[in-house]
Structure formats: C-alpha cells, structure tokens
N, C-alpha and C positions, 0 to 999 in steps of 0.2 A: 504494500500500500504506500501511498505517498507519505512524505514526512510530515504532513500537516496534522497527523495524529499526535505528534509529540507536543509536549507542553514546555516550551522554553522558560527559563527563569527570568529574573529581572535584569534589564539591561538599560544603558543609556544609549539611545539611538541618535546618532549624529545626522543632521540633515543640512543641505544647502539648497536654498531656493533658487531655481533656474527658470527662466522663461522658456518653456518648451516651444519648439517651432509650431506644433499644431495649435497651441494656444494663441500664438501671435497671428497665425493664419485665421483663426476663428474670430479674433478681434477685428482684423482687417475687413472681414466679411460683415462686420456689424453684429456678430453674435455675442461677443463680450462674455462677461462672467456667467451669464445664464447658460450659455452653451457648455461651459466648464462644469457647471452644476449638473446639468442633465447627463453629461457624458461620463462624469466620474462618480456621481452619487447613485448608489444602487439601493437607496432606502427611501424611495418616494412613497412607499406604503406607510411611512412613519410621519407623514404630514399631519398637522394638527387636525383633529377630528376624524382621522382615518385610522381604523384599527384592523382592517382586513389584511390578512397575510397572504394566503394563497391556498390552492387546492392540493390535495394529496397527489403524489406522483402516480399516474395511471399506468396500466399495462402498455397502452399505445405509446405514451410518452417515453416510458422506460425502453421499449424496444427500439425506438428511434435513436437511442444513444449508442447503439452498437454498430460496428462496421460489418462487412460481409463475413469476416472471419470470427466474429463474436467478441471483439474487443470493445471496451467502452472508450469512445473517442475523446470525451472531455470529462474527466473526473470532477473538475471544479463545478461544472454545470450540474452534475448529479448531486453533489453535496449541497449546492445552493438550492436545488429543487426540494431536496429532503428537508432542509432547514425551513424553507418557506411554507411547506404544507404537510410534511410527513409523507407517509407511504400508504397507498391503498392496500387494504388487507389481503387482497388476492395475489399481490406480488411482493409482499413484505419479506418472505423468506428469500426470494431471489435478490432483492436489493440489499438485504442484510449480509449476504455472502460477500459483497464488495465493501459495504460500509464498515464491516468489522474484520476485514482482512483475510477472510477465508480464501479468497482468490484475488490476485492482482487485477486491477482494471485493464492492464495490458495483456492479460492472458486470453488465448483463443478458446473456443468451445472444446476443441480436442485436448488442449493442454489442461483444461480444468478436469477432464476425466482422469488424467494421469495424476494430477494433484490430489484428487479425492481418493484415489486408490492408495496413494502414499499416506494420506491422513488415516484411512481406515486401518491399514496394516500397523502403523505406529501406535495408534490408540489401542488396538487389539493387543499388541505386545506389551504395552504399558499396563493395561488392565490385567492381563494374564500374569505378569510378573509379580505384582503386589498380592494377587490372590494366591499364587503358588507359594510365595514367601510366608504368608500367613498360615497356610496349611502346614508347611514344613516346620514352622516355629511352634505349632500347637502340640498339645499332648496327644498321644495315640487314642483314638476313639472319640476325640472331641467332635461336637456337633458343629455344623456350619455357623450357628449362632455363637458358639464359644470360640470359634476360629476367627470371627470377625468378618466372615464372608457375607453375612446378611445382618440386618437389624431386627430387633425384637418386634418392632411394629410391622415387619413384613410377613410375619408368620403367626402372630397372636390374634386371638379373637377377644371380644369384650370380657370373656370369663377368664382371660389370662392363660389359656391353654395353648401349647405349642401346636400350630396348625400346619398342614401341608399346603403349599401354594400350588401344587399340581393336582390336587384332588378336590372334590366338591366341598363346600363349606362344612365345617365341623368334622373334617376328616383328619384324625390325629396322625402325625408322622410315625411311620413304623421304623424300627431300627434298621431294617434293610434299606429303606429309602434314605435315611440319614447317611448310611455307609456309601450308598451309590452317589449321593451328592458330594461327599468328601472326595471320592475317587474322580468324579467329573471335574471338580475344581483343581485337583492336582494335575490333571491332564491338559488343562487349558492352554499351557504354553506351547504345546505341540499341535494343537488342533487348528484347523483353518477357521477364520472368522466367518460368521454368518453375515454376508454382505447386506442382505435384504433387511436384517434387523438393525445392524449398526448404522446403516445409512439408507433411508428410503429413496434417496436420489440415485443410488447405485442399483436399485432393484431391477431396472429395465435393461441392464447391461449383461450380456451373456458371458458368464465367467467360466463356462465349460469348454470353450474353444482352446485348442493347443496354444495359440498365440497368447491368449489371455492367461492361461495357466503358467506359461513361461514367464510372463511379465509379473504375475503374482509371486512366483517363487523367488524372482530376483528382488522384488520390493520387500518381501518378507525377510530375506537375509539382511538387507540394508537396515530394516526396522529393528531386527534383533541386535545388530551391532549398535545402533543408535540407543536402544534401551539399556543394553548391558553396560554401556559406558557410564550410566548414571547409578549412583548409590541410593539404595532405599533403606532407611533406618526403621526397622520394624517397631522398635520401642516408641519412637516419635510418631510413627503412623498410628499406633494404637491410641495415643493421646488425642490425635485429631479425630479418629473414628468415634471416640466417645462423645465428642462435642457435635460432630456431624449427626450422630444418631439421636441427639436431642433436638437438633434444628430441623432435620428433614421432615419428621412427621407433622410439623406445624407450618409447613411452607405452602402458602396460598391454597389452603384446603377449601376455601370458599369458591375456588375456580373449578369448573367442570373437569379440567384436565388433570387435576390432582385430587379430586373428590373420591370418597369411598374407602372402605377398608381394604387393605392389601393392594392398593393401587399400584400397578406395574410401573407407572411413571415415577413414583417415589423411589423405586429400585434403581431406575436409570439415573435419577438425580443423585442418589447416594453414590453410585458407582463412579460418576463423573467427579464428584467432590473428593472422593477417596483417591482417585487416580491423580487428580491435580495436586492434592496435598502430598502424595507419595513422591512425586517427581518435581515438586517445587518446595524443597525443604526450608528455604529461606523465609518464605511467607507462610507455607503450610495452609491451614484452614483458619479462617476467622469468621465470626458471626456476621451475617449480612451477605456473605458470598452465596448462600443458598437462594436469597431473594434475587440476586443478580442472575444467577444461572437459570432460575425458573423462567425468566423472560426468554432466554435463548431457547430453552427446551420447548416452551409453548409455541414459539414462532417456527422453529425448525422441525419439531416433532421428529428429531433424528439425533441419535446419541453422538455420533462422530462430529457432525457440524456444530452441534451445541457445545461440545467440549472445546474444539479448536477456536471458535469465536469467543467463548468465555475466557479461554487462556489468553488470546490476543488482547482482549479488553483489559484483563487484569495486569498484563505486562505494562500498561500505561498508568494504572492507578494503584498498583499493589502497595505502594508506600502509604496510601491513605488508610490501609487496614492495620497499620501500626499506630500506636498511641502518639508517637512523635509526628508521624505524617498527618494524622487527622488534626492535631493541635496546630500544625503549621497551616493547614487549609483553613481552619477557623480563624486563625490570626490574620489571614489574608482578607477574610470577610470583615473583620474588625478594622483593618487598615483601609479597606475600600469605603466602609461606612464613614470613617473619619474624614475621608476626602469628599464624600458626597453629602453627608448629613451630620455635621458635627454636633448640632443641638441634640439629636436623638441619641447619639453615642454618649455625650456628656451626661444626659439624664440616666441612661442605663448604668454608666460608671458610678454615678452618685449613689446608686442603690446596689452596688456590687453585682450588677448584671451585665457588665460590659464585656465579659468573655464570650458572649453569644453562644454558649454551649447548646442552647436550644436549636441551633442550626445543624447540629451534628447529624440528625436523622435525614435531613434534606440532602446533605452532601454525600453521606455514605451510601444511600440507596437511590440517589438520583431522583428524589422527589416521588418515589414510588407510592408512599403512603398518603400523599397529599391529593392524589387523583384516583379516579376509577382505574381498574386494571387496563382497560382499553386506552384511556388517555395516558396512563403511565408508559405504555409502549410507545406511543407517539412522542411523548416528552423525551424518552430515552433515545430514540433514533434522531430526533432533532438536535439534542445536545451532542450526540455522538457524530453528527455530521461535521462538527468543528468548522463550519462555514464562517461563523462570526466570532472570531477570536482576535486578540490584539496583534497577533502575528500574521493575520490573514490579509488577503488582497483588499477586502472591504475596509478594514481598519486603515490600511495604508492610503487608500483613496480618500477616506474621511479626513485623515490627518493632513494630507496634501491640500485638500480643499480648504481646511481651516488655516493652514499655513499661508496659502495664497491670500485669503481674506485679511489676515493679520498683517502681512507685508503691505497690502494696500492701505490699511489703516495707519501704518507706520511710515508711509511715504515711499514704499517700494524699494527697489535696489536689491543687491545680492549680499547675503550675510550668512555666516556659518555660526550655529549655536548648537546646544545639546537639548534634545527633546527627551525628557525623562518619562519613560513609559514602563509600567509594570506589566511585563509580558505574562506573568503568572496570574494575573487577574483573568481567569477563564470565564466563559459566558455563564457557567452555572453559578458563579459568584454574583453576577448581575441578576440572575434569577432569584437568589437569596435576597438581594437588595430590593427587588421588586416586591417580594412577599412582605418584607419589613415595611415598605412604603404603603402597602395595602392596609396594614394595621397600625400605622404610625401614630394616629391619634390615640388609640387605645394603649399602645406601648408607652406613650408619654404619661399615662396615668398609673402605670404599673410601678409598684414599689418593692415587690418580692418575686421570687421565681415562680411561685404558685400562680400569681396573677399573669405572669408572662406566658407560662405554658397554657393557661386557660385561654388567653387571647389567641395564641398560635393555633391551638387545637380547634378553636371555633371559627377559624378562617373559612370562608366560602370562596374557593379558588376556581377561576375559569382559566383553562390552560392557554387559550389563544390570547386572552387579555394579558395574562402574566408574561407570555413570551414577547408581546408587543411592548409592554412596559420595560422589560429587561433590555430589549434592543434600544429603546430610547435612552435608557440610562447608560448603555454601552457607548452610544454615539455622543452623549453628553460628556462622558469621561474623555473620549477622544478630543472633543473640542476644548475641554477644560485644561488638558495637558498642554495643548498648543498655546492657549491664552496665557497660562501661567509662565510659560517660557518667554513670552514677549513682555510680561510685566517686569521682568528682570532687566529689560533693556530700556534705556532712556529714550523717550520719543525724540524724533529729529527736530532740531530747532528751526523755527519758521522764519527767522530773520538773521541776517549776517551780523556778526559782532563788529563793533567799532575798532578801528586800528588806533 
C-alpha cells in the first residue's frame, strides 16, 4: 500500500512562497485569487450552511477505477471517495482489500490470486504451529479445553456441561471423541488447509489441477520456512489465551453474526486473536483488539482476509495498545484542544479533568461504541482512508492557499519562514474535538468526572455531522498555523523612512 498509511511525527515544515506560473497565467486571464481557490481547494462541501459530504462508493464507480489488467489506476481518488461517503455495503469487502493493504493497488487480478494463496498457506502454518505446540506442551490425555485449543464457551451449555460441537445439542463429548480431536490437532501441521473454509474468495479456484498442486507445494515450503523462523513462547501464549477467552464470548453478541450459543464465528475470532498474539510477541493481545477484529470478520466473512487486514491495521496502531502509547495519543488531544479551545481546557484543568481520559474509548476503538454497528463500519473505513491528514495533499493545498492569502495581506514578495505543523494530529483527533464541541456547553458546567462521563454518554451523535465538523476544525487548524507564523513577522512599512 502507499505510504500515506503511516503517521509521521511532529515536524517543522519549511516553506517558501513562489508565484507559480499557472497562477500568474490565471491572473492575466482575469481569474485572480478565485481561480486559485477553486483549483486548489477540495473542500467546497464545507461552505457555511452546507453539510452534505457525498454518497457511498458504488459498485459502478469502484469498477471504473480499474484498468484492463485489474489495477487501481488512482489510489488517491479511491481514498478520497471513501472519505467523502464511505462504501456501499455490496462492495465493502472488495474495497477493504485495498484500503487495509490486503492487496497493493498496483496488483493485477492474476497477481492477487497468487497473493491470496500465499496468505492462506502462511496463516495455515501459523495457526497449525501454535496448536501443535500447545498439544505437545500439554499433559498426556489432556482435553482440547485443557490444551488451550478451544475455549470453554465453545463447548459448554447453560448447565455448564462439556458439550460436543459436532453432535446435536446436549450431546456430551465421549472420551473417544476427545482423543480423536487431540490427534487431529497434533496432525494439523502436516495437513493441507481447507481453502474453501479459510478463504471464501478462494472457493471458486480449482486446487486439484497439477499446476495448482505444484504451486501449493512450493508456497507451503516457503510458508513453513517463514513460520519456523519465528519463536513462539508457549508460556506467554497461555497468558494471552486466558484474556482472549474472557473477551471473545462478549464480542458484539448483539450482532447476528456473533449471536447464539457455540457460534462458529467466535471460534474463528478466537483462532485469529491467538494466532496474532503467538506471532507478535511484542504486542501480544490487549483488550479492544477483539472489537477491532470483529469488524474485519463481519465484513470479510473469511478467516484469512480478516487476519491479514487486522494484522496490517495493527502494524500502524499497535503502540496505542500500550499504556504509554495511549497516554501519548490522549496528550495529543489535550494539546490540540489547547490550540483550538483554551477556555474549555482551562475549565477542565481547574477541576482536575484536563487529562481527557474520557476520550480513551473513542480513540482505542475508533468510535465504535458511539455509533450503531453499521455507522461504526462507515466511520472506521472513512478514518482508515487517511485522505484528510496533515501530511496529505489536501492539507498541503489548504496551507498553500492560506499562505498565499497571508502574503497578500503582508504586501506580497518572497520570504522563507518555518511553518510549525503537528503532523501527528491525525483526523481522528479532530473527530474527538468535534465531539467535545458538541457538548461544550455542558462540559463547561461539569465539575467532576461523574458529570463529564454523564455528559459524554448522553451525547446524541450523527456521524455525517460529526465528520463535517471534524473536517472544518481540521481546515481551521491549517489556517491557524499559517496565520500564527505570519504574526511573528512585522508587517511591511507603508512609508519610507527619512534620511
């Protein structure tokens, strides 16, 4: 994927104002500054009184983005379209494959088949490895439950009896079945993966042809080498499994996809989380990851795609699952609020509420609990488009526009200064700010944490309105950084000094 998924840190961005030839040409034609505004400003939808953003990306619009070989021609246009309106439900799975880095936008349709095969084999080998290690580490005769291969919620009924997931309800597991399941788990590392189960997108590909079998054998060897190079600490893995088995049974159980006793999707959710924690020991598993993964699993309905997109997403935000990382993120909200609304922050500080810890849930789960599940998916994909960030083309255009206006106010000319921009003010921080502005009047009345949480929890939030407010705050910040850089410069003198 493109590098715009990355989140650069704070920098001082140097600029030098230059009269671009196309701008001079525009002025000679009588188009002047208005032409510059229409050409460089891509946020006309933020005009006063206008709140409409855009429509979801449709199947027809999405298909027009590909060339004849199946490559996405313009990734920037895709991300902008997703940011402006989200994605239609019917194509969300396909769009997310590119949005979350499952496939490069430059890949062809044929290349994507080979990439998916590689994903399937690597995931299968990873999953097989930790399951085999748990079996080998357990006592002889241990049940799958005792080995950590399954969670208690996968086999228990309300009366707390151990149930068989392969027999009708209330069928107690026999010793023979337990032994068989143990043996099956121990053999996993040498078995071929079930392609149709691991990836529904691979179900229509004939894997029985000699050519495909040869390709599978080759990729399998590569995957085994890839997996065997990585160390799995069984003791640490057990620590993560205990937490995972507490979180999985309560993950989005109000959603049809995860509803019901012994739901098979909970098993997939658990397997992905254990696989991730086994092969990412630095971060392992932290509470909240289950909520993030649930989104991917619902959208893809496919174990392999959900795993790799989840992994790619966490690669960019894994620091936020540490205490230090999340505190750093909340500190950024505090800093942004200080720049944009000092009065509100001063009031919160006066009552020892200025740490803004109540924003933790918003940031950790990407506002998942603030919206309906359907809207939370739209919010997630819009934020993940990274179209409107301070390092994006849109921010560059906005700052250039403001620089031009300020130079005109200061008499024009060419001058080099430093434009201080916090690149780590991501768009989600402006979302936090927009929510704070929604309840600003009530927050100014709060004098303790109970009142703050009561105010926050009673918010009636409209996703489209919040996104629009966040974008306005984003551009207001862009304008503010430019204006403040010029306030440090003395205005040009209007009269010549006497000799």
